[in-house]
N, CA, C and O of each residue as an XYZ file, in Angstrom:
284
protein
N       2.510     -4.090     11.044
C       2.951     -3.923     12.403
C       4.137     -4.852     12.643
O       3.951     -6.025     12.967
N       5.305     -4.354     12.493
C       6.499     -5.164     12.705
C       7.075     -4.813     14.071
O       7.333     -3.648     14.374
N       7.270     -5.833     14.879
C       7.854     -5.642     16.201
C       9.240     -6.261     16.219
O       9.500     -7.252     15.536
N      10.112     -5.679     16.992
C      11.439     -6.251     17.164
C      11.290     -7.508     18.014
O      10.755     -7.438     19.121
N      11.747     -8.645     17.525
C      11.575     -9.890     18.282
C      12.442     -9.921     19.540
O      13.524     -9.334     19.582
N      11.951    -10.609     20.547
C      12.690    -10.800     21.783
C      13.770    -11.856     21.547
O      13.686    -12.644     20.605
N      14.773    -11.862     22.406
C      15.894    -12.791     22.274
C      15.426    -14.251     22.289
O      15.932    -15.069     21.522
N      14.469    -14.577     23.150
C      13.966    -15.955     23.218
C      13.326    -16.369     21.896
O      13.472    -17.512     21.461
N      12.622    -15.442     21.261
C      11.992    -15.726     19.972
C      13.048    -15.950     18.890
O      12.902    -16.842     18.054
N      14.096    -15.154     18.904
C      15.171    -15.319     17.923
C      15.866    -16.659     18.116
O      16.268    -17.295     17.141
N      16.009    -17.089     19.349
C      16.630    -18.406     19.604
C      15.794    -19.525     18.993
O      16.341    -20.482     18.445
N      14.480    -19.408     19.084
C      13.597    -20.410     18.459
C      13.807    -20.400     16.952
O      13.891    -21.456     16.326
N      13.891    -19.213     16.370
C      14.126    -19.106     14.926
C      15.439    -19.768     14.551
O      15.515    -20.480     13.550
N      16.468    -19.537     15.348
C      17.778    -20.122     15.048
C      17.745    -21.642     15.130
O      18.435    -22.324     14.373
N      16.942    -22.171     16.048
C      16.787    -23.625     16.127
C      16.101    -24.173     14.878
O      16.422    -25.268     14.417
N      15.152    -23.405     14.332
C      14.406    -23.837     13.142
C      15.166    -23.554     11.844
O      14.879    -24.153     10.808
N      16.128    -22.646     11.907
C      16.779    -22.172     10.693
C      17.422    -23.258      9.830
O      17.295    -23.184      8.608
N      18.104    -24.261     10.388
C      18.717    -25.264      9.500
C      17.711    -25.946      8.561
O      18.034    -26.231      7.408
N      16.503    -26.203      9.052
C      15.482    -26.813      8.187
C      15.073    -25.866      7.068
O      14.869    -26.296      5.933
N      14.953    -24.583      7.380
C      14.602    -23.600      6.356
C      15.758    -23.402      5.378
O      15.542    -23.279      4.172
N      16.987    -23.372      5.898
C      18.160    -23.186      5.041
C      18.277    -24.331      4.040
O      18.704    -24.126      2.904
N      17.901    -25.525      4.459
C      17.932    -26.672      3.547
C      16.970    -26.474      2.375
O      17.121    -27.093      1.322
N      15.975    -25.600      2.577
C      15.018    -25.280      1.512
C      15.388    -23.955      0.838
O      14.564    -23.353      0.149
N      16.613    -23.510      1.037
C      17.175    -22.260      0.507
C      16.415    -21.014      0.979
O      16.275    -20.044      0.234
N      15.930    -21.052      2.216
C      15.277    -19.890      2.822
C      16.313    -19.190      3.697
O      16.870    -19.793      4.614
N      16.565    -17.926      3.409
C      17.560    -17.173      4.174
C      17.004    -16.776      5.543
O      15.800    -16.859      5.786
N      17.896    -16.348      6.424
C      17.461    -15.874      7.739
C      16.602    -14.624      7.602
O      15.667    -14.430      8.380
N      16.904    -13.777      6.630
C      16.092    -12.580      6.392
C      14.676    -12.970      5.986
O      13.704    -12.414      6.497
N      14.560    -13.933      5.060
C      13.234    -14.411      4.656
C      12.516    -15.072      5.825
O      11.313    -14.884      6.007
N      13.249    -15.841      6.613
C      12.639    -16.505      7.767
C      12.081    -15.481      8.739
O      10.994    -15.681      9.282
N      12.794    -14.391      8.972
C      12.284    -13.373      9.898
C      11.004    -12.737      9.353
O      10.093    -12.432     10.123
N      10.924    -12.535      8.034
C       9.694    -11.986      7.446
C       8.556    -12.988      7.558
O       7.421    -12.608      7.847
N       8.850    -14.261      7.333
C       7.829    -15.311      7.434
C       7.296    -15.383      8.856
O       6.086    -15.487      9.055
N       8.178    -15.331      9.848
C       7.750    -15.399     11.244
C       6.895    -14.195     11.610
O       5.906    -14.338     12.329
N       7.259    -13.012     11.127
C       6.446    -11.835     11.395
C       5.092    -11.945     10.699
O       4.072    -11.544     11.259
N       5.078    -12.483      9.485
C       3.825    -12.694      8.753
C       2.917    -13.632      9.537
O       1.721    -13.372      9.673
N       3.486    -14.735     10.060
C       2.692    -15.688     10.833
C       2.095    -15.026     12.069
O       0.926    -15.240     12.392
N       2.901    -14.223     12.758
C       2.425    -13.558     13.971
C       1.311    -12.556     13.644
O       0.299    -12.500     14.341
N       1.502    -11.773     12.590
C       0.500    -10.780     12.194
C      -0.778    -11.461     11.750
O      -1.873    -11.032     12.115
N      -0.645    -12.514     10.969
C      -1.809    -13.261     10.481
C      -2.593    -13.865     11.645
O      -3.822    -13.788     11.672
N      -1.889    -14.464     12.604
C      -2.535    -15.055     13.770
C      -3.267    -13.988     14.582
O      -4.386    -14.211     15.045
N      -2.632    -12.832     14.753
C      -3.249    -11.736     15.489
C      -4.543    -11.302     14.805
O      -5.574    -11.160     15.464
N      -4.499    -11.094     13.512
C      -5.692    -10.652     12.786
C      -6.794    -11.696     12.822
O      -7.970    -11.339     12.896
N      -6.448    -12.973     12.772
C      -7.457    -14.027     12.810
C      -8.089    -14.143     14.192
O      -9.290    -14.388     14.306
N      -7.287    -13.968     15.243
C      -7.794    -14.128     16.606
C      -8.542    -12.903     17.107
O      -9.571    -13.032     17.770
N      -8.042    -11.734     16.800
C      -8.660    -10.514     17.309
C      -9.781    -10.049     16.391
O     -10.782     -9.492     16.842
N      -9.601    -10.283     15.118
C     -10.575     -9.893     14.095
C     -10.926     -8.408     14.178
O     -12.069     -8.002     13.972
N      -9.888     -7.606     14.490
C     -10.108     -6.156     14.509
C     -10.476     -5.650     13.128
O     -11.322     -4.769     12.976
N      -9.837     -6.212     12.142
C     -10.060     -5.800     10.758
C     -10.307     -7.063      9.942
O      -9.377     -7.582      9.325
N     -11.543     -7.571      9.924
C     -11.808     -8.870      9.291
C     -11.470     -8.941      7.805
O     -11.254    -10.033      7.279
N     -11.421     -7.824      7.132
C     -11.109     -7.837      5.705
C      -9.660     -7.466      5.423
O      -9.323     -7.044      4.317
N      -8.810     -7.623      6.422
C      -7.409     -7.273      6.274
C      -6.659     -8.356      5.509
O      -6.779     -9.545      5.805
N      -5.903     -7.930      4.544
C      -5.041     -8.838      3.794
C      -3.661     -8.788      4.433
O      -3.072     -7.717      4.582
N      -3.156     -9.942      4.804
C      -1.831    -10.027      5.400
C      -0.928    -10.727      4.388
O      -1.160    -11.880      4.024
N       0.115    -10.004      3.935
C       1.006    -10.596      2.941
C       2.399    -10.018      3.077
O       2.601     -8.986      3.718
N       3.345    -10.687      2.473
C       4.717    -10.185      2.420
C       4.899     -9.565      1.042
O       4.838    -10.252      0.023
N       5.123     -8.258      1.029
C       5.393     -7.587     -0.229
C       6.859     -7.770     -0.542
O       7.729     -7.395      0.244
N       7.122     -8.343     -1.685
C       8.499     -8.600     -2.065
C       8.602     -8.764     -3.576
O       7.660     -9.212     -4.230
N       9.743     -8.399     -4.111
C      10.000     -8.670     -5.525
C      10.300    -10.146     -5.743
O      10.277    -10.638     -6.871
N      10.579    -10.839     -4.654
C      10.878    -12.276     -4.691
C       9.561    -13.062     -4.631
O       9.263    -13.715     -3.631
N       8.792    -12.988     -5.697
C       7.464    -13.606     -5.715
C       7.531    -15.135     -5.710
O       6.569    -15.793     -5.313
N       8.634    -15.691     -6.138
C       8.736    -17.146     -6.206
C       8.736    -17.766     -4.811
O       8.030    -18.744     -4.568
N       9.514    -17.208     -3.902
C       9.620    -17.799     -2.569
C       8.640    -17.197     -1.568
O       8.019    -17.926     -0.794
N       8.497    -15.894     -1.577
C       7.669    -15.240     -0.572
C       6.241    -14.980     -1.048
O       5.396    -14.562     -0.257
N       5.968    -15.216     -2.300
C       4.636    -14.982     -2.832
C       3.547    -15.844     -2.217
O       2.372    -15.479     -2.249
N       3.926    -16.977     -1.659
C       2.947    -17.866     -1.034
C       2.407    -17.298      0.261
O       1.379    -17.756      0.759
N       3.085    -16.307      0.814
C       2.658    -15.723      2.093
C       1.719    -14.555      1.832
O       2.082    -13.389      1.987
N       0.520    -14.898      1.438
C      -0.514    -13.926      1.094
C      -1.845    -14.486      1.577
O      -2.395    -15.415      0.984
N      -2.350    -13.914      2.650
C      -3.600    -14.388      3.249
C      -4.699    -13.393      2.930
O      -4.890    -12.399      3.631
N      -5.406    -13.682      1.866
C      -6.500    -12.788      1.451
C      -7.755    -13.114      2.262
O      -8.021    -14.272      2.581
N      -8.525    -12.059      2.591
C      -9.762    -12.315      3.358
C     -10.787    -13.084      2.560
O     -11.872    -13.373      3.064
């Protein structure tokens, strides 16, 4: 479930971006990470699907592979 972020949310990301860029995280990766965090939080709080795996599917397993929340 990917939602288009609101302008206020993007501004927060831009404020955080220099710290991520220092770790060689691109803005594209940061947007996926932020969406992963939001989806993961939603699934944990609502527990609509308790056995749902929330992860970022990517060929870039080195950087984005850590974003895998298995039930």
